[in-house]
VOMIVO-571104 format. One record per residue: residue in three letters; x, y, z of N, C-alpha, C, O, CB in turn. Coordinates in steps of 0.05 Angstrom, whole numbers, padded with zeros to 5 digits, always signed. Glycine has a CB too. Layout:
# residues N
ALAXYZXYZXYZXYZXYZ/...
# end
This chain:
# residues 257
MET+01611+02707+02285+01607+02720+02257+01631+02741+02254+01638+02757+02271+01576+02736+02256/ARG+01641+02739+02229+01663+02757+02219+01652+02784+02218+01631+02790+02207+01674+02748+02191/LYS+01670+02802+02232+01665+02834+02233+01673+02847+02206+01695+02844+02197+01683+02850+02257/SER+01656+02859+02195+01662+02874+02171+01667+02904+02179+01650+02918+02190+01637+02871+02150/THR+01695+02915+02172+01700+02941+02177+01712+02957+02153+01733+02949+02141+01718+02942+02200/LYS+01701+02977+02146+01712+02993+02126+01731+03014+02136+01723+03029+02154+01691+03004+02111/GLN+01756+03016+02125+01777+03033+02132+01783+03050+02108+01786+03040+02085+01801+03018+02143/THR+01785+03074+02113+01789+03095+02090+01811+03117+02093+01817+03132+02074+01763+03109+02086/ASN+01823+03115+02122+01845+03136+02126+01873+03125+02123+01892+03138+02133+01844+03150+02153/GLY+01875+03101+02111+01903+03089+02110+01921+03104+02092+01913+03125+02081+01902+03060+02101/ILE+01944+03094+02087+01962+03104+02066+01963+03088+02041+01954+03065+02041+01988+03106+02077/THR+01974+03096+02021+01973+03080+01993+01997+03059+01996+02020+03067+02002+01977+03101+01964/ALA+01991+03034+01992+02014+03013+01992+02022+03005+01963+02006+02997+01946+02006+02986+02008/ILE+02044+03009+01959+02058+03000+01932+02068+02972+01933+02087+02966+01948+02083+03020+01923/TYR+02056+02954+01919+02069+02929+01920+02083+02918+01895+02070+02919+01874+02050+02909+01929/VAL+02108+02910+01895+02126+02902+01877+02136+02877+01878+02143+02870+01900+02144+02917+01877/ARG+02139+02861+01860+02147+02830+01861+02158+02826+01831+02148+02836+01811+02120+02808+01868/ARG+02180+02810+01834+02193+02797+01810+02198+02767+01817+02209+02761+01838+02222+02812+01801/SER+02191+02751+01800+02198+02723+01805+02224+02715+01792+02237+02732+01781+02178+02705+01794/VAL+02233+02691+01794+02259+02682+01783+02258+02670+01755+02277+02657+01745+02271+02663+01801/CYS+02235+02674+01743+02234+02658+01717+02245+02675+01694+02244+02699+01697+02203+02648+01709/ASP+02254+02665+01674+02269+02677+01654+02252+02698+01640+02262+02718+01630+02279+02656+01634/LYS+02228+02695+01641+02210+02716+01625+02211+02741+01642+02212+02763+01630+02178+02706+01620/ASP+02210+02740+01668+02213+02766+01685+02241+02779+01684+02245+02803+01684+02206+02759+01715/LYS+02260+02758+01683+02289+02771+01680+02293+02788+01655+02307+02808+01654+02311+02749+01680/GLY+02278+02778+01633+02284+02790+01609+02266+02813+01603+02266+02823+01580+02284+02770+01587/ASN+02250+02822+01620+02229+02843+01618+02239+02862+01637+02237+02860+01662+02200+02834+01624/ASN+02253+02886+01620+02260+02909+01638+02239+02923+01655+02245+02936+01675+02272+02928+01622/SER+02213+02921+01646+02193+02938+01658+02182+02923+01684+02167+02936+01699+02171+02943+01638/LEU+02190+02899+01689+02185+02883+01711+02206+02884+01733+02203+02873+01754+02181+02858+01701/PHE+02231+02899+01726+02251+02901+01743+02236+02917+01769+02218+02933+01766+02278+02916+01729/ILE+02247+02909+01794+02238+02918+01819+02239+02949+01816+02218+02962+01819+02255+02906+01842/SER+02260+02960+01811+02265+02989+01808+02248+03002+01790+02238+03024+01795+02292+02995+01800/ALA+02243+02987+01766+02223+03001+01747+02195+03002+01754+02180+03020+01747+02224+02989+01721/GLN+02189+02981+01770+02159+02977+01784+02156+02999+01805+02136+03014+01806+02155+02947+01800/ARG+02175+03000+01820+02174+03018+01843+02172+03047+01835+02155+03061+01846+02199+03015+01859/GLU+02188+03056+01814+02188+03084+01806+02164+03089+01791+02153+03111+01795+02212+03090+01790/GLU+02156+03073+01775+02126+03076+01760+02104+03083+01778+02088+03101+01773+02117+03049+01747/CYS+02104+03066+01800+02081+03068+01821+02084+03094+01836+02065+03109+01840+02082+03043+01843/ILE+02110+03099+01845+02112+03126+01860+02106+03149+01845+02096+03168+01856+02138+03131+01870/ARG+02110+03149+01818+02104+03172+01801+02074+03175+01802+02063+03197+01803+02115+03167+01771/PHE+02058+03149+01801+02030+03151+01800+02022+03161+01823+02007+03180+01820+02016+03128+01793/VAL+02025+03155+01847+02015+03164+01872+02020+03192+01881+02007+03201+01899+02023+03148+01890/GLY+02042+03208+01868+02048+03235+01871+02060+03240+01899+02080+03229+01909+02023+03253+01866/ASP+02041+03260+01911+02049+03269+01939+02036+03254+01958+02038+03261+01981+02044+03297+01946/CYS+02020+03232+01953+02007+03216+01974+02028+03202+01989+02050+03197+01979+01988+03195+01963/GLU+02020+03197+02014+02038+03182+02029+02036+03155+02024+02014+03145+02024+02037+03187+02054/TYR+02058+03141+02022+02058+03113+02012+02079+03096+02028+02097+03105+02041+02064+03113+01982/GLN+02075+03071+02024+02094+03048+02036+02097+03027+02014+02078+03016+02004+02082+03032+02064/VAL+02124+03022+02007+02130+03001+01985+02136+02975+02002+02151+02972+02021+02158+03010+01965/TYR+02120+02958+01989+02123+02926+02000+02139+02912+01976+02129+02912+01954+02089+02909+02006/CYS+02162+02900+01981+02179+02888+01959+02180+02858+01964+02186+02849+01987+02210+02900+01957/ASP+02174+02843+01944+02181+02812+01946+02200+02807+01920+02188+02807+01898+02150+02791+01945/ASP+02225+02804+01921+02241+02802+01899+02249+02771+01900+02257+02759+01920+02265+02823+01899/GLY+02245+02760+01876+02256+02735+01871+02232+02713+01883+02237+02690+01889+02286+02733+01887/LYS+02206+02724+01884+02184+02704+01896+02163+02702+01874+02158+02721+01858+02170+02715+01925/SER+02151+02676+01875+02132+02668+01857+02106+02679+01861+02097+02688+01882+02131+02642+01858/GLY+02091+02679+01838+02064+02690+01843+02044+02669+01844+02020+02672+01839+02055+02709+01822/LYS+02055+02645+01851+02036+02620+01856+02020+02625+01880+01996+02621+01878+02051+02593+01861/ASP+02032+02633+01904+02015+02636+01927+02033+02656+01942+02056+02662+01937+02007+02607+01944/VAL+02015+02665+01964+02024+02687+01979+02039+02682+02006+02053+02698+02018+02002+02702+01984/GLN+02033+02656+02013+02046+02646+02040+02077+02649+02039+02090+02651+02060+02038+02615+02047/HIS+02089+02648+02017+02117+02649+02016+02128+02678+02009+02151+02681+02000+02127+02628+01996/ARG+02111+02698+02012+02119+02725+02004+02116+02741+02030+02094+02749+02037+02100+02737+01981/PRO+02136+02746+02044+02137+02759+02070+02127+02789+02066+02112+02799+02083+02166+02758+02083/ALA+02135+02804+02046+02128+02830+02045+02097+02830+02039+02083+02848+02050+02146+02845+02025/PHE+02085+02814+02024+02058+02812+02021+02040+02806+02044+02020+02818+02048+02053+02794+02002/MET+02049+02785+02059+02040+02781+02084+02040+02804+02102+02020+02808+02115+02054+02760+02094/GLN+02059+02820+02105+02061+02841+02121+02042+02865+02108+02033+02883+02123+02092+02847+02123/MET+02037+02865+02084+02020+02885+02072+01991+02878+02082+01975+02895+02090+02024+02885+02038/MET+01986+02849+02079+01959+02843+02089+01952+02848+02119+01930+02855+02126+01953+02816+02083/SER+01973+02844+02135+01971+02850+02165+01966+02878+02166+01947+02885+02180+01997+02841+02183/ASP+01980+02895+02155+01976+02924+02157+01947+02933+02145+01933+02950+02155+02000+02939+02140/ALA+01940+02920+02126+01910+02926+02114+01891+02919+02138+01873+02935+02144+01902+02905+02085/ARG+01894+02895+02152+01877+02887+02171+01873+02907+02193+01852+02911+02204+01885+02863+02181/GLU+01898+02921+02199+01902+02939+02223+01888+02968+02215+01884+02985+02232+01935+02942+02230/GLY+01882+02969+02187+01868+02995+02181+01890+03015+02170+01884+03039+02166+01853+03008+02208/LEU+01913+03006+02166+01936+03023+02158+01937+03030+02128+01952+03048+02120+01962+03009+02166/ILE+01923+03017+02115+01925+03018+02083+01899+03027+02071+01879+03015+02080+01933+02989+02069/SER+01895+03044+02055+01872+03048+02041+01870+03039+02012+01847+03035+02002+01868+03074+02042/ARG+01892+03035+01999+01892+03024+01971+01919+03012+01965+01939+03020+01977+01886+03047+01949/ILE+01920+02993+01947+01942+02977+01938+01948+02985+01908+01929+02985+01891+01936+02945+01943/ILE+01972+02992+01902+01978+03001+01873+01999+02977+01863+02017+02971+01878+01993+03035+01872/VAL+01995+02965+01839+02013+02948+01830+02018+02957+01799+02003+02971+01786+02004+02918+01834/LYS+02042+02945+01789+02048+02951+01762+02028+02937+01743+02019+02948+01723+02076+02942+01757/LYS+02022+02910+01752+02007+02894+01735+01992+02876+01754+02005+02871+01775+02024+02878+01715/TYR+01967+02865+01752+01954+02849+01769+01968+02821+01774+01962+02809+01795+01929+02845+01758/ASP+01986+02810+01756+01996+02788+01762+02022+02790+01778+02036+02771+01783+01999+02775+01739/ARG+02028+02817+01787+02048+02818+01809+02037+02815+01833+02051+02809+01853+02062+02841+01810/PHE+02013+02819+01835+01997+02816+01861+01992+02785+01863+01998+02774+01885+01967+02833+01860/SER+01983+02772+01845+01976+02742+01846+01973+02730+01819+01960+02742+01801+01950+02737+01862/LYS+01984+02704+01815+01980+02689+01790+01962+02666+01797+01963+02646+01782+02006+02680+01777/ASN+01947+02667+01817+01928+02646+01827+01902+02661+01828+01898+02680+01843+01937+02633+01858/MET+01882+02651+01809+01857+02666+01807+01840+02663+01833+01828+02682+01842+01841+02655+01781/MET+01840+02639+01845+01821+02636+01865+01833+02651+01892+01818+02660+01909+01815+02604+01868/GLU+01860+02652+01894+01872+02664+01915+01867+02694+01914+01862+02708+01933+01902+02656+01916/TYR+01870+02703+01890+01869+02733+01885+01837+02743+01890+01833+02765+01900+01878+02739+01853/LEU+01819+02727+01885+01790+02733+01891+01786+02730+01921+01772+02746+01934+01770+02713+01875/ASN+01798+02710+01932+01795+02711+01964+01807+02734+01981+01797+02744+02001+01808+02686+01975/ILE+01832+02741+01967+01848+02766+01980+01828+02790+01975+01819+02804+01993+01881+02771+01965/THR+01823+02793+01950+01805+02822+01944+01781+02822+01959+01772+02843+01968+01795+02825+01912/ASP+01770+02798+01962+01742+02799+01980+01747+02808+02006+01732+02824+02016+01728+02772+01982/GLU+01771+02798+02022+01779+02806+02045+01789+02835+02049+01787+02848+02070+01796+02790+02052/LEU+01801+02842+02026+01809+02872+02027+01786+02890+02024+01786+02912+02034+01829+02878+02004/ASP+01765+02881+02010+01739+02897+02006+01725+02901+02035+01712+02921+02039+01718+02881+01985/ARG+01729+02883+02053+01714+02887+02079+01731+02909+02092+01720+02923+02109+01713+02858+02098/TYR+01755+02914+02086+01772+02934+02104+01770+02962+02085+01781+02982+02094+01807+02923+02109/GLY+01758+02962+02063+01755+02986+02044+01780+02992+02031+01786+03015+02027+01744+03010+02057/VAL+01796+02969+02024+01821+02971+02009+01817+02962+01981+01806+02941+01975+01842+02954+02022/THR+01826+02978+01963+01820+02973+01932+01849+02964+01923+01869+02972+01934+01807+03001+01914/VAL+01849+02949+01902+01874+02942+01888+01874+02958+01855+01855+02955+01840+01874+02906+01886/TYR+01894+02973+01850+01893+02986+01825+01918+02979+01809+01940+02983+01819+01889+03016+01829/SER+01915+02969+01784+01937+02962+01766+01944+02987+01747+01926+02999+01734+01928+02935+01748/LEU+01968+02993+01748+01975+03014+01729+01972+03007+01698+01963+03023+01682+02004+03022+01734/SER+01981+02982+01692+01980+02972+01666+01950+02964+01657+01945+02964+01632+01999+02949+01665/GLU+01933+02959+01674+01906+02949+01667+01886+02966+01684+01875+02956+01704+01903+02915+01673/PRO+01882+02991+01677+01862+03006+01691+01837+03002+01690+01822+03021+01687+01863+03028+01686/PHE+01827+02977+01692+01801+02971+01687+01781+02982+01713+01790+02983+01736+01799+02940+01682/ASN+01758+02987+01707+01738+02995+01728+01726+02970+01741+01705+02961+01732+01714+03013+01715/THR+01739+02959+01761+01730+02935+01772+01703+02936+01789+01693+02916+01801+01750+02926+01789/GLU+01693+02960+01789+01666+02968+01799+01643+02954+01782+01622+02946+01792+01663+03000+01797/THR+01651+02953+01755+01630+02942+01735+01637+02913+01727+01660+02907+01727+01629+02959+01708/LYS+01616+02895+01719+01621+02870+01713+01638+02866+01687+01650+02845+01682+01596+02857+01712/GLU+01638+02887+01670+01656+02887+01648+01686+02887+01656+01702+02871+01648+01651+02910+01630/GLY+01690+02908+01674+01719+02908+01684+01727+02885+01699+01750+02877+01697+01723+02930+01701/ARG+01709+02874+01715+01716+02850+01731+01724+02828+01712+01743+02813+01717+01693+02841+01750/MET+01708+02824+01689+01713+02804+01673+01740+02804+01659+01754+02785+01655+01693+02801+01656/MET+01745+02833+01649+01772+02835+01638+01795+02828+01657+01816+02817+01649+01775+02863+01628/ARG+01791+02836+01681+01812+02832+01702+01817+02800+01706+01839+02789+01706+01802+02846+01731/ASN+01793+02787+01708+01794+02761+01714+01806+02743+01689+01819+02722+01694+01767+02753+01722/ASN+01801+02751+01665+01814+02739+01642+01843+02740+01641+01857+02722+01632+01805+02750+01619/LEU+01853+02765+01651+01881+02771+01653+01894+02752+01675+01916+02742+01672+01885+02801+01660/LEU+01880+02750+01697+01892+02733+01717+01890+02702+01708+01908+02687+01714+01877+02738+01745/ASN+01868+02693+01696+01867+02667+01684+01889+02661+01666+01901+02640+01668+01843+02663+01670/PHE+01897+02680+01646+01921+02677+01631+01946+02675+01646+01961+02656+01641+01923+02699+01614/ALA+01949+02694+01665+01973+02693+01680+01978+02664+01696+02000+02654+01698+01973+02717+01700/GLU+01956+02654+01708+01961+02628+01723+01965+02606+01700+01981+02589+01705+01934+02620+01743/PHE+01954+02606+01677+01958+02587+01655+01987+02590+01649+02001+02570+01646+01939+02591+01630/GLU+01998+02614+01646+02026+02621+01639+02045+02609+01656+02065+02596+01649+02031+02649+01638/ARG+02038+02614+01684+02056+02602+01705+02058+02572+01706+02080+02561+01709+02047+02611+01731/GLU+02035+02559+01703+02032+02530+01702+02052+02519+01681+02070+02502+01685+02002+02523+01693/THR+02046+02532+01654+02063+02525+01632+02093+02527+01634+02108+02512+01621+02054+02539+01612/ILE+02101+02547+01648+02129+02553+01653+02139+02530+01673+02160+02517+01668+02133+02584+01666/ALA+02125+02526+01693+02130+02507+01713+02136+02477+01699+02154+02461+01706+02105+02507+01734/ALA+02118+02472+01680+02119+02444+01667+02143+02443+01648+02157+02423+01646+02092+02438+01651/ARG+02147+02467+01635+02172+02469+01617+02197+02462+01633+02214+02445+01626+02176+02499+01604/VAL+02198+02475+01656+02223+02473+01675+02226+02444+01681+02247+02433+01675+02220+02490+01702/ALA+02206+02431+01693+02205+02404+01698+02213+02386+01674+02230+02368+01677+02178+02399+01708/ASP+02204+02391+01652+02212+02374+01629+02241+02380+01619+02253+02362+01608+02193+02377+01607/ALA+02251+02404+01623+02280+02411+01619+02296+02395+01641+02316+02382+01633+02285+02444+01621/PHE+02290+02394+01666+02306+02379+01684+02305+02350+01678+02325+02336+01682+02298+02384+01712/GLN+02280+02339+01669+02278+02311+01665+02297+02303+01639+02310+02282+01640+02246+02303+01660/THR+02297+02318+01621+02312+02315+01595+02344+02316+01600+02360+02302+01588+02303+02339+01574/LYS+02350+02336+01618+02377+02338+01626+02388+02312+01642+02410+02303+01640+02379+02364+01643/ALA+02369+02303+01658+02378+02279+01678+02379+02254+01661+02396+02236+01666+02355+02273+01704/ARG+02362+02251+01639+02361+02231+01620+02388+02233+01602+02399+02212+01597+02334+02234+01601/GLU+02400+02255+01595+02418+02257+01579+02447+02253+01593+02466+02243+01582+02413+02280+01566/THR+02447+02264+01618+02474+02263+01632+02474+02241+01652+02497+02233+01658+02479+02289+01647/GLY+02451+02228+01663+02451+02210+01683+02453+02223+01710+02451+02208+01729+02471+02190+01678/PHE+02457+02247+01714+02460+02260+01736+02435+02271+01753+02416+02279+01741+02475+02280+01729/TYR+02434+02270+01780+02414+02282+01791+02411+02312+01792+02430+02326+01800+02412+02272+01814/GLN+02389+02323+01784+02385+02350+01780+02375+02368+01800+02372+02393+01796+02371+02353+01761/GLY+02371+02355+01821+02360+02371+01846+02334+02361+01849+02323+02344+01835+02359+02403+01844/GLY+02321+02377+01874+02293+02369+01882+02295+02350+01906+02316+02342+01916+02278+02354+01856/LYS+02270+02344+01915+02266+02324+01937+02278+02296+01933+02271+02283+01914+02237+02321+01941/VAL+02296+02285+01950+02306+02260+01949+02290+02239+01962+02283+02242+01986+02331+02261+01960/GLN+02285+02219+01948+02266+02198+01959+02279+02184+01979+02303+02176+01977+02256+02180+01938/PHE+02264+02178+02001+02275+02162+02024+02290+02135+02015+02280+02119+01999+02250+02155+02044/GLY+02311+02134+02025+02327+02110+02019+02350+02112+02002+02365+02093+01996+02311+02091+02009/TYR+02353+02140+01991+02371+02148+01972+02388+02174+01983+02378+02190+01999+02357+02154+01945/THR+02409+02176+01974+02424+02202+01982+02443+02209+01956+02455+02191+01944+02442+02198+02012/PRO+02445+02237+01948+02460+02246+01927+02492+02241+01934+02500+02243+01957+02453+02276+01922/GLU+02507+02235+01914+02535+02229+01915+02553+02237+01893+02550+02226+01871+02537+02203+01919/ARG+02571+02255+01896+02586+02266+01874+02604+02245+01862+02621+02232+01874+02602+02289+01882/ARG+02599+02242+01834+02616+02223+01818+02623+02233+01791+02611+02252+01781+02602+02198+01815/THR+02642+02221+01779+02653+02228+01752+02646+02207+01733+02656+02185+01736+02683+02231+01752/ILE+02629+02212+01714+02620+02193+01692+02628+02205+01665+02620+02227+01657+02588+02187+01693/ASN+02645+02187+01651+02651+02197+01622+02664+02225+01622+02657+02241+01605+02623+02198+01606/GLY+02682+02232+01640+02695+02256+01645+02678+02278+01655+02688+02301+01659+02707+02263+01623/LYS+02653+02273+01660+02637+02295+01674+02627+02288+01703+02619+02266+01711+02611+02302+01657/THR+02628+02309+01717+02626+02306+01746+02595+02316+01752+02586+02336+01740+02652+02324+01763/GLY+02581+02303+01768+02554+02311+01778+02548+02290+01804+02562+02273+01814+02531+02308+01752/SER+02523+02297+01810+02511+02282+01833+02491+02257+01820+02476+02260+01801+02492+02305+01851/VAL+02494+02236+01833+02478+02213+01825+02464+02205+01852+02474+02212+01873+02495+02188+01811/LEU+02443+02190+01850+02430+02178+01875+02438+02151+01879+02435+02134+01862+02400+02179+01873/VAL+02449+02145+01905+02457+02120+01911+02443+02112+01937+02432+02130+01950+02488+02119+01913/PRO+02441+02087+01945+02427+02078+01970+02439+02092+01994+02463+02096+01997+02430+02046+01973/SER+02421+02099+02012+02432+02112+02037+02431+02090+02058+02424+02067+02053+02414+02137+02047/GLU+02438+02100+02083+02436+02084+02108+02407+02074+02113+02403+02054+02127+02445+02101+02132/ASN+02389+02088+02100+02361+02082+02104+02350+02058+02084+02328+02047+02086+02345+02109+02100/ALA+02369+02052+02066+02358+02034+02046+02350+02007+02057+02330+01995+02048+02379+02029+02025/GLU+02364+01997+02077+02355+01972+02089+02326+01972+02101+02314+01951+02101+02374+01966+02111/ALA+02316+01995+02110+02290+01997+02118+02269+01995+02096+02247+01985+02100+02289+02021+02130/VAL+02278+02005+02072+02263+02003+02049+02260+01972+02039+02238+01963+02032+02276+02020+02028/ARG+02281+01960+02040+02284+01933+02031+02267+01913+02050+02252+01896+02042+02313+01927+02031/VAL+02272+01918+02076+02252+01904+02094+02224+01910+02089+02208+01892+02089+02258+01910+02120/ALA+02216+01936+02086+02186+01941+02079+02176+01927+02058+02153+01919+02058+02181+01968+02071/TYR+02196+01924+02036+02185+01910+02010+02184+01878+02016+02166+01864+02006+02206+01917+01982/ASP+02200+01869+02030+02199+01842+02037+02173+01834+02055+02160+01813+02050+02225+01836+02052/LEU+02169+01850+02072+02146+01847+02091+02120+01850+02076+02101+01836+02083+02147+01868+02115/TYR+02119+01867+02056+02092+01875+02043+02086+01853+02021+02064+01853+02009+02094+01906+02028/GLN+02107+01834+02016+02102+01810+01999+02083+01791+02011+02068+01776+01997+02128+01796+01993/ASN+02084+01792+02039+02068+01772+02054+02037+01783+02054+02031+01805+02063+02080+01770+02085/PRO+02020+01767+02044+01991+01774+02041+01978+01781+02068+01960+01798+02068+01975+01749+02029/ASP+01989+01769+02093+01978+01775+02119+01989+01801+02129+01979+01810+02150+01984+01753+02138/MET+02008+01814+02116+02020+01835+02129+02006+01863+02117+02004+01867+02093+02052+01832+02126/SER+01999+01879+02134+01988+01905+02130+02006+01927+02137+02027+01924+02148+01964+01908+02145/LEU+01996+01949+02129+02017+01974+02136+02021+01980+02162+02043+01988+02169+02008+02001+02126/LEU+02000+01976+02180+02002+01977+02206+02022+01957+02220+02039+01963+02237+01977+01974+02216/LYS+02015+01930+02209+02035+01912+02221+02063+01914+02215+02081+01907+02230+02030+01887+02215/ILE+02066+01926+02189+02095+01932+02183+02107+01954+02201+02130+01951+02210+02098+01942+02153/ILE+02093+01974+02207+02098+01997+02224+02103+01985+02252+02122+01994+02266+02074+02017+02223/ASP+02087+01967+02260+02091+01956+02287+02118+01940+02287+02134+01941+02306+02067+01936+02295/TYR+02122+01926+02264+02148+01910+02263+02172+01928+02266+02191+01921+02281+02151+01896+02237/PHE+02173+01953+02253+02193+01970+02252+02196+01982+02282+02218+01984+02292+02187+01991+02229/LYS+02176+01988+02294+02180+02000+02321+02190+01976+02341+02208+01982+02358+02151+02013+02332/GLU+02180+01951+02340+02187+01930+02356+02218+01924+02350+02233+01915+02368+02168+01904+02350/ASN+02228+01929+02328+02254+01920+02322+02272+01947+02318+02295+01946+02309+02254+01900+02295/ASN+02262+01969+02325+02278+01994+02327+02290+02000+02300+02314+02004+02297+02301+01992+02349/ILE+02272+01999+02280+02279+02006+02253+02273+02031+02247+02248+02036+02246+02268+01990+02235/ASN+02292+02052+02241+02286+02081+02235+02272+02083+02207+02285+02075+02188+02312+02098+02235/VAL+02250+02093+02202+02242+02100+02177+02233+02128+02173+02216+02134+02156+02222+02082+02169/THR+02243+02146+02188+02236+02174+02185+02262+02190+02184+02281+02185+02199+02217+02185+02209/ARG+02261+02211+02165+02287+02230+02166+02284+02247+02191+02262+02253+02201+02291+02250+02139/ALA+02309+02256+02199+02306+02273+02221+02296+02301+02209+02305+02310+02188+02334+02274+02237/THR+02279+02312+02224+02265+02340+02216+02267+02358+02237+02276+02349+02259+02233+02337+02209/PRO+02261+02384+02236+02259+02404+02258+02244+02390+02282+02251+02395+02305+02243+02431+02249/ARG+02225+02375+02276+02208+02366+02298+02220+02340+02308+02215+02332+02331+02179+02362+02288/THR+02236+02326+02291+02245+02298+02302+02276+02298+02296+02285+02281+02280+02228+02271+02286/LYS+02290+02315+02308+02319+02320+02305+02336+02295+02311+02358+02291+02300+02328+02343+02322/THR+02326+02278+02329+02338+02256+02337+02334+02230+02317+02345+02209+02321+02329+02251+02363/GLY+02316+02236+02296+02309+02214+02279+02292+02193+02288+02287+02173+02273+02331+02202+02272/ILE+02281+02194+02312+02262+02175+02321+02239+02170+02304+02225+02187+02294+02253+02183+02346/SER+02236+02143+02301+02211+02134+02283+02188+02144+02289+02181+02140+02313+02207+02108+02282/ASN+02172+02155+02274+02145+02165+02277+02129+02158+02252+02111+02172+02243+02145+02195+02283/MET+02138+02135+02241+02123+02127+02217+02094+02123+02217+02083+02112+02236+02134+02103+02209/ASP+02080+02132+02197+02050+02130+02195+02044+02117+02170+02062+02116+02153+02035+02158+02197/ARG+02020+02109+02165+02012+02094+02141+02014+02111+02115+02020+02100+02094+01983+02085+02144/SER+02011+02133+02116+02014+02151+02090+02044+02149+02083+02052+02142+02061+02004+02184+02095/HIS+02061+02157+02104+02091+02156+02095+02099+02129+02082+02111+02129+02061+02109+02160+02119/LEU+02090+02102+02098+02097+02082+02085+02088+02077+02061+02103+02068+02044+02094+02064+02098/SER+02061+02084+02056+02050+02074+02030+02062+02091+02009+02060+02082+01987+02020+02075+02029/ARG+02073+02115+02011+02087+02131+01993+02113+02120+01985+02122+02123+01962+02091+02157+02003/ILE+02128+02106+02008+02155+02094+02004+02145+02068+01982+02156+02067+01960+02171+02082+02037/LEU+02129+02054+01990+02123+02028+01977+02112+02034+01947+02118+02018+01930+02100+02012+01995/GLN+02098+02054+01941+02087+02063+01917+02101+02078+01898+02094+02080+01875+02067+02077+01923/HIS+02124+02089+01910+02143+02106+01894+02154+02090+01870+02163+02067+01871+02165+02115+01911/ARG+02153+02106+01848+02162+02092+01825+02191+02088+01823+02201+02070+01810+02154+02106+01801/LEU+02206+02104+01836+02236+02102+01839+02244+02076+01852+02263+02064+01842+02248+02126+01856/HIS+02232+02066+01872+02236+02039+01883+02225+02018+01871+02234+01995+01875+02227+02038+01907/GLN+02206+02022+01854+02193+02002+01840+02208+01995+01814+02209+01971+01807+02167+02010+01834/VAL+02217+02012+01800+02232+02008+01774+02260+02006+01776+02272+01996+01757+02226+02028+01756/SER+02275+02014+01796+02303+02015+01800+02309+02009+01829+02309+02026+01847+02316+02042+01791/SER+02315+01983+01832+02318+01972+01863+02345+01961+01867+02349+01937+01871+02296+01948+01870/PRO+02366+01980+01867+02392+01968+01870+02400+01955+01897+02419+01939+01900+02411+01988+01865/PHE+02384+01963+01916+02389+01951+01942+02366+01930+01952+02367+01920+01975+02392+01976+01961/LEU+02348+01924+01936+02328+01905+01942+02337+01876+01937+02322+01857+01941+02303+01911+01927/
# end
């Protein structure tokens, strides 16, 4: 059973965050220094600790080291309340926010927004807060979609690779096209493994497991070297092979098949 402990003797935590999106860059009130100064003025003479995540998205907390440290301190009973400029500095993920505040409530830690001073002890205040968080989450997803569309449009216009995860079997290579220099995706040393996988999969008697066995028997490497497999030794599984065979890049543009 989870132990519930109320803590009330901790210090005030000031949490400040700014993402890398253009909207945040253009809003002076969301500069890290502006957030910090406003929160410090609010706490007055109270003892406080500033936790700062600069250039971090509000999508989730796992990639925000200062936020994770703040939560660890809250669990240790070192924090009594958390002050933020806006609720969306805390999180832009509605479900995540509610889960985190539920946990903080068990430690007696409250979250207070300077720009949205709703009384979250009432159902009306919680509704207003939740509406703001829902809008922040919608805004974040809209911005992400616009950025993805912009990258795709630029890629179509220039023909150059715009960044992101490179599909297995390809590698970026610098080239000059029509007087402009950029990266294009070309077949890598792993391209042969993809070609073999497609050839084998055309046989109705071949399954994903049989193809994997064929790769192992013939010492065909189909796994990128990772921190866990620095030698590049094959540890292919069905999900990995299935993603390769189903990926649209291989299906619609097969320069090496």
